[in-house]
C-alpha positions in Angstrom: -6.2 3.1 -27.9 -4.2 6.4 -27.9 -2.5 7.3 -31.1 1.3 7.9 -31.5 0.9 11.6 -31.3 -0.9 11.4 -27.9 1.7 9.0 -26.7 4.6 11.3 -27.5 3.0 14.8 -26.8 3.5 14.4 -23.0 6.1 12.9 -20.7 3.2 11.5 -18.6 1.9 9.2 -21.5 5.3 8.0 -22.9 5.3 4.2 -22.2 8.9 4.1 -21.0 8.4 6.9 -18.5 5.2 5.3 -17.3 6.7 2.0 -16.7 9.7 3.6 -14.9 7.4 5.6 -12.7 5.5 2.5 -11.7 8.7 0.7 -11.0 10.0 3.5 -9.0 6.9 3.8 -6.9 6.8 0.2 -6.2 10.4 0.1 -5.1 9.9 3.1 -2.9 6.7 1.9 -1.4 7.7 -1.7 -0.4 11.4 -1.8 -1.2 10.9 -4.8 -3.6 13.0 -5.8 -6.5 12.0 -5.9 -10.2 11.5 -9.7 -10.0 8.4 -9.3 -7.7 6.6 -6.4 -9.5 4.1 -8.9 -10.9 3.8 -10.8 -7.5 2.6 -7.7 -5.8 0.1 -6.8 -8.5 -1.6 -10.1 -9.2 -5.3 -9.9 -9.7 -8.2 -12.3 -10.2 -7.3 -12.9 -13.8 -4.3 -14.9 -12.7 -6.4 -17.4 -10.8 -6.3 -20.9 -12.2 -9.3 -21.4 -14.5 -11.9 -24.1 -13.6 -11.7 -27.0 -16.2 -14.6 -26.8 -18.6 -16.9 -29.8 -18.9 -16.8 -32.0 -22.1 -19.4 -34.2 -23.7 -17.8 -37.4 -22.5 -18.0 -36.3 -18.9 -21.1 -37.4 -17.0 -23.5 -34.5 -16.3 -24.5 -33.9 -12.7 -27.7 -32.0 -12.1 -27.2 -31.9 -8.4 -26.7 -28.3 -7.3 -23.8 -27.6 -5.0 -24.7 -26.2 -1.5 -24.8 -22.5 -1.3 -21.6 -21.2 0.3 -22.0 -20.0 3.8 -21.6 -16.3 4.5 -18.0 -15.4 5.7 -17.8 -14.8 9.4 -17.5 -11.2 10.4 -14.0 -10.2 11.3 -13.7 -8.5 14.7 -11.1 -5.9 15.2 -8.1 -7.3 17.1 -6.5 -6.0 20.2 -8.2 -2.7 20.8 -5.7 0.1 21.3 -2.2 0.4 19.9 0.6 -1.8 21.0 2.6 1.2 22.4 -0.3 2.7 24.2 -1.4 5.4 21.8 -4.8 6.6 23.0 -7.8 6.7 20.9 -9.7 4.0 19.0 -12.3 4.2 16.1 -14.0 1.2 14.7 -15.7 3.0 11.9 -15.6 6.2 10.0 -13.4 8.1 7.6 -11.1 11.2 7.5 -12.7 14.0 5.7 -10.1 16.7 6.8 -6.3 16.2 6.8 -4.9 15.6 10.3 -2.3 17.9 11.8 1.0 16.6 10.9 4.7 17.2 11.4 6.9 16.0 8.4 10.2 14.5 8.8 12.6 13.1 6.1 14.1 9.7 5.5 16.7 10.5 3.0 14.9 12.9 0.6 11.4 11.4 1.1 9.2 13.1 3.6 7.1 11.0 6.1 4.4 12.2 8.6 4.7 12.0 12.3 2.3 12.8 15.1 2.2 12.2 18.9 -1.4 11.4 18.5 -1.5 9.2 15.4 2.0 7.7 15.3 4.5 6.3 14.7 4.8 5.7 18.4 7.9 3.4 18.3 11.3 3.6 16.6 13.5 0.6 16.6 17.3 0.5 16.9 17.7 0.3 13.1 15.3 3.2 12.6 12.1 1.1 11.8 9.0 3.0 12.7 5.9 1.1 14.0 2.9 1.6 16.3 0.0 3.6 14.8 -3.2 4.7 16.3 -6.4 2.5 15.8 -8.2 5.1 13.8 -8.5 6.1 10.2 -5.8 8.7 10.8 -3.5 6.0 12.2 -4.0 3.8 9.0 -3.2 6.8 7.0 0.0 7.6 8.8 1.0 3.9 8.5 0.6 4.0 4.7 2.5 7.2 4.2 5.3 6.0 6.5 5.5 2.9 4.2 6.5 5.1 1.3 9.7 6.2 2.9 10.7 3.2 5.0 10.6 0.9 2.0 12.8 3.2 0.1 15.7 3.0 2.4 18.1 -0.1 2.1 19.1 0.2 5.8 15.5 -0.3 7.0 13.5 -1.9 4.1 14.0 -5.6 4.9 13.4 -5.2 8.6 10.5 -2.9 7.9 8.9 -5.5 5.6 9.2 -8.2 8.1 7.7 -6.1 10.9 4.9 -4.6 8.7 3.5 -7.6 6.9 0.6 -9.3 8.8 0.2 -12.9 9.4 -1.6 -14.7 6.4 -1.3 -17.3 3.8 1.0 -15.2 1.6 3.3 -13.8 4.2 6.2 -16.2 3.5 5.9 -15.9 -0.2 5.8 -12.1 -0.1 8.8 -12.0 2.3 10.8 -14.4 0.1 10.0 -12.1 -3.0 10.7 -8.9 -1.2 14.1 -7.2 -1.1 15.5 -3.8 -0.1 15.5 -1.2 -2.7 17.2 2.2 -2.1 16.0 5.3 -3.8 18.3 7.1 -6.3 19.4 10.5 -4.9 17.9 12.3 -8.1 14.4 10.8 -7.3 11.9 12.9 -5.3 8.7 11.4 -4.0 6.0 13.5 -2.1 2.7 12.5 -0.7 0.2 14.9 -2.3 -3.2 13.7 -1.0 -5.2 10.7 0.3 -8.5 8.9 0.1 -9.7 6.5 2.9 -11.5 4.0 0.6 -12.7 1.8 3.4 -12.4 1.5 7.2 -14.1 -0.7 9.7 -11.5 -1.0 12.5 -10.4 -4.4 11.4 -9.2 -3.4 8.1 -8.5 -0.3 6.1 -7.9 0.6 2.4 -5.8 3.8 1.9 -5.2 5.4 -1.3 -2.2 7.9 -1.5 -1.6 10.2 -4.4 2.2 10.8 -4.7 4.1 13.1 -7.0 7.3 11.5 -8.5 10.0 13.6 -10.0 13.2 12.2 -11.7 15.6 13.6 -14.3 13.3 16.5 -15.1 10.2 14.2 -15.6 7.2 14.4 -13.3 4.2 12.1 -12.9 1.5 11.3 -10.2 0.7 7.9 -9.0 -2.1 6.4 -6.9 -0.7 3.9 -4.4 -3.5 1.8 -2.7 -2.6 0.0 0.5 -4.7 -2.8 2.0 -4.1 -2.9 5.8 -5.3 -5.0 8.7 -5.2 -4.4 12.4 -3.2 -7.0 14.1 -1.3 -7.3 17.4 -2.1 -3.7 18.3 -0.8 -2.1 15.1 -1.7 -1.5 11.3 -0.1 -4.1 9.0 0.1 -4.7 5.3 -2.4 -7.5 4.6 -0.6 -10.7 3.8 -3.9 -12.6 3.3 -3.9 -10.7 -0.1 -1.5 -11.8 -2.8 -1.6 -8.2 -4.0 -1.5 -6.1 -0.9 -1.0 -2.9 -2.8 -2.0 -1.4 -6.2 -0.1 1.2 -8.1 -1.1 3.1 -11.2 -0.4 6.5 -12.8 -3.2 9.1 -12.5 -3.5 12.4 -14.4 -3.8 14.7 -11.2 -4.8 14.7 -7.6 -8.5 15.8 -8.2 -10.7 14.1 -5.7 -8.0 13.6 -3.1 -7.8 15.4 0.3 -4.8 17.6 0.0 -2.1 16.5 2.4 1.7 16.7 2.2 4.8 19.0 2.6 
């Protein structure tokens, strides 16, 4: 455990600022309220424990049948719902794609005629991304700005959560969260942690600045391909994972 001198020597390690940075990142990323911070970051430790056997319970030496292997998930739908050409069912993204950056408020987001977003709704919600690793990356980075804007957050969350056992629960716990004007969030880099055409795990490094303080966070998105677009995986009770990191070493540089 770090000592007190280490905790106070840098703004990055002060507990109050770390907590604030995580909360800010979560609000900006999914537009959720403080009451659901825990809901989006549950892990296996929160699962209900199996009851332990006691001496007065009868023993059963019968071995349970081995669980069958899960069925392979096939990519859904092929190309994008808005007709963006290109489809990749495997691979990664070793070089940053060509990108034009626009702004939602003060937060930049990536655009591309090739990778998306290919559609913008009447309220400004952006959807439709290419069925490629780059399309998954662009979807995740757009999430960082769309969830921050109270005028689009609720509609965006409804459009961007996949079907799944936790969809209604996540929707009921989510709420619009507008970013303060003195907060700046910029994507600094990315990692494609996994990609198979049916699902993608994208890790975005983002720099957050507020009131003279600065930190870097890793924001991991779990995505699935559904109905011709990338969606946030509602079959996962924790469809994102955010944590402070010391720097962007190991990430492919990408950003404004």
